[in-house]
Backbone as CSV, one residue per row, in Angstrom:
resi,resn,N_x,N_y,N_z,CA_x,CA_y,CA_z,C_x,C_y,C_z
1,MET,0.837,-1.174,0.000,0.000,0.000,0.000,0.889,1.247,0.000
2,ALA,0.504,2.214,-0.768,1.273,3.454,-0.872,1.269,4.199,0.456
3,GLN,2.410,4.761,0.781,2.555,5.538,1.999,2.663,7.014,1.637
4,PRO,2.107,7.901,2.446,2.238,9.328,2.151,3.691,9.773,2.271
5,VAL,4.047,10.728,1.468,5.396,11.280,1.491,5.382,12.538,2.346
6,ALA,6.347,12.628,3.215,6.434,13.814,4.073,6.695,15.045,3.221
7,PRO,6.141,16.187,3.593,6.391,17.404,2.824,7.873,17.772,2.849
8,LEU,8.319,18.375,1.769,9.704,18.821,1.674,9.926,19.960,2.656
9,HIS,10.892,19.785,3.534,11.181,20.821,4.518,11.929,21.950,3.825
10,ASP,11.538,23.174,4.096,12.086,24.366,3.437,13.596,24.497,3.605
11,SER,14.148,23.935,4.673,15.589,24.089,4.878,16.394,23.231,3.904
12,LEU,15.795,22.186,3.327,16.511,21.335,2.376,16.698,22.036,1.036
13,VAL,15.652,22.674,0.553,15.706,23.438,-0.692,14.960,24.744,-0.436
14,PRO,15.674,25.789,-0.048,14.993,27.070,0.203,14.239,27.520,-1.051
15,LEU,12.960,27.764,-0.900,12.114,28.051,-2.052,12.399,29.403,-2.689
16,ASP,12.859,30.350,-1.905,13.049,31.705,-2.437,14.521,32.064,-2.639
17,ALA,15.391,31.072,-2.651,16.826,31.325,-2.812,17.367,30.511,-3.980
18,PRO,18.492,30.947,-4.534,19.114,30.156,-5.601,19.490,28.770,-5.088
19,LEU,19.572,27.827,-5.996,19.920,26.455,-5.635,21.390,26.356,-5.240
20,GLY,21.652,25.545,-4.239,23.026,25.249,-3.860,23.598,24.168,-4.779
21,ARG,24.860,23.820,-4.578,25.525,22.835,-5.439,24.836,21.484,-5.409
22,HIS,24.488,21.008,-4.222,23.865,19.693,-4.117,22.465,19.696,-4.730
23,ALA,21.722,20.746,-4.509,20.378,20.824,-5.085,20.447,20.889,-6.607
24,LYS,21.397,21.642,-7.158,21.557,21.694,-8.619,21.833,20.305,-9.174
25,ALA,22.721,19.566,-8.505,23.061,18.219,-8.963,21.849,17.294,-8.875
26,LEU,21.095,17.397,-7.803,19.905,16.563,-7.637,18.879,16.843,-8.728
27,PHE,18.561,18.118,-8.942,17.554,18.463,-9.939,18.042,18.146,-11.353
28,ALA,19.318,18.351,-11.623,19.865,18.001,-12.941,19.739,16.503,-13.187
29,GLY,19.964,15.704,-12.152,19.820,14.258,-12.277,18.392,13.834,-12.568
30,VAL,17.443,14.443,-11.891,16.028,14.117,-12.132,15.636,14.503,-13.558
31,LEU,16.067,15.679,-14.009,15.746,16.100,-15.375,16.395,15.171,-16.402
32,ALA,17.600,14.681,-16.114,18.284,13.752,-17.020,17.559,12.410,-17.083
33,ILE,17.051,11.946,-15.954,16.290,10.689,-15.954,15.045,10.832,-16.815
34,GLY,14.363,11.953,-16.689,13.188,12.191,-17.528,13.539,12.175,-18.998
35,ALA,14.627,12.833,-19.358,15.060,12.869,-20.761,15.419,11.471,-21.243
36,GLU,16.032,10.671,-20.383,16.401,9.293,-20.738,15.161,8.451,-21.055
37,PHE,14.060,8.736,-20.378,12.815,8.015,-20.613,11.935,8.684,-21.666
38,GLY,12.453,9.705,-22.328,11.729,10.340,-23.419,10.724,11.401,-23.014
39,VAL,10.765,11.822,-21.768,9.874,12.892,-21.315,10.606,14.205,-21.519
40,PRO,10.032,15.120,-22.283,10.738,16.387,-22.519,10.969,17.151,-21.210
41,ALA,12.199,17.537,-21.006,12.547,18.266,-19.794,12.069,19.708,-19.903
42,PRO,11.544,20.243,-18.818,11.147,21.646,-18.831,12.369,22.537,-19.044
43,SER,12.150,23.659,-19.661,13.236,24.599,-19.892,13.487,25.378,-18.605
44,ILE,14.600,25.074,-17.960,14.936,25.750,-16.718,16.458,25.869,-16.623
45,ASP,16.912,27.030,-16.231,18.340,27.269,-16.030,18.629,27.068,-14.553
46,LEU,19.174,25.900,-14.210,19.396,25.583,-12.801,20.416,26.497,-12.140
47,SER,21.263,27.149,-12.931,22.243,28.054,-12.335,21.602,29.353,-11.855
48,ALA,20.407,29.652,-12.353,19.729,30.888,-11.949,18.387,30.629,-11.263
49,ALA,17.945,29.372,-11.213,16.618,29.054,-10.684,16.580,29.107,-9.165
50,THR,15.415,29.429,-8.640,15.180,29.335,-7.200,14.695,27.923,-6.893
51,GLY,14.648,27.591,-5.631,14.141,26.286,-5.231,12.720,26.056,-5.699
52,ALA,11.876,27.075,-5.612,10.479,26.934,-6.032,10.380,26.655,-7.532
53,GLN,11.192,27.347,-8.330,11.162,27.120,-9.778,11.633,25.709,-10.124
54,ALA,12.685,25.255,-9.462,13.204,23.908,-9.723,12.193,22.851,-9.303
55,LEU,11.556,23.043,-8.154,10.551,22.084,-7.706,9.366,22.040,-8.662
56,ASP,8.913,23.186,-9.149,7.816,23.208,-10.114,8.182,22.441,-11.380
57,ALA,9.398,22.648,-11.874,9.841,21.959,-13.090,9.896,20.454,-12.873
58,VAL,10.439,20.030,-11.750,10.566,18.596,-11.472,9.197,17.970,-11.211
59,HIS,8.317,18.677,-10.515,6.967,18.141,-10.297,6.265,17.917,-11.626
60,GLY,6.376,18.877,-12.541,5.763,18.712,-13.863,6.344,17.526,-14.608
61,LEU,7.651,17.372,-14.553,8.314,16.249,-15.212,7.851,14.923,-14.618
62,LEU,7.803,14.840,-13.297,7.403,13.598,-12.653,5.937,13.265,-12.921
63,GLU,5.081,14.279,-13.037,3.683,14.031,-13.391,3.572,13.445,-14.795
64,ASP,4.431,13.899,-15.707,4.442,13.342,-17.059,5.026,11.935,-17.073
65,LEU,6.044,11.711,-16.268,6.732,10.427,-16.230,5.894,9.361,-15.515
66,PHE,5.229,9.753,-14.457,4.420,8.829,-13.643,3.009,9.394,-13.478
67,PRO,2.179,9.355,-14.534,0.871,9.997,-14.472,-0.071,9.425,-13.416
68,GLN,0.111,8.181,-13.038,-0.778,7.594,-12.035,-0.467,8.080,-10.626
69,LEU,0.671,8.736,-10.447,1.016,9.259,-9.127,0.541,10.692,-8.922
70,LYS,-0.129,11.237,-9.922,-0.598,12.622,-9.827,-1.547,12.786,-8.652
71,ALA,-1.354,13.847,-7.906,-2.214,14.131,-6.753,-3.636,14.419,-7.223
72,THR,-4.583,13.977,-6.451,-5.994,14.237,-6.808,-6.597,15.254,-5.894
């Protein structure tokens, strides 16, 4: 049975600040996985993106990649 996922704590990826090195690497990896599976990656410049922008891009990608996991 599916378990709920805890909300992302703001201290891990500050929503209103530029991405740190680890966050850039994490989001770049997720976008690369989507591209590997043929899901077009959203156009986002991770070197200038805020945490909120990166999360929005990745959420959109994951919804396309795993449509059955979309929140209702």
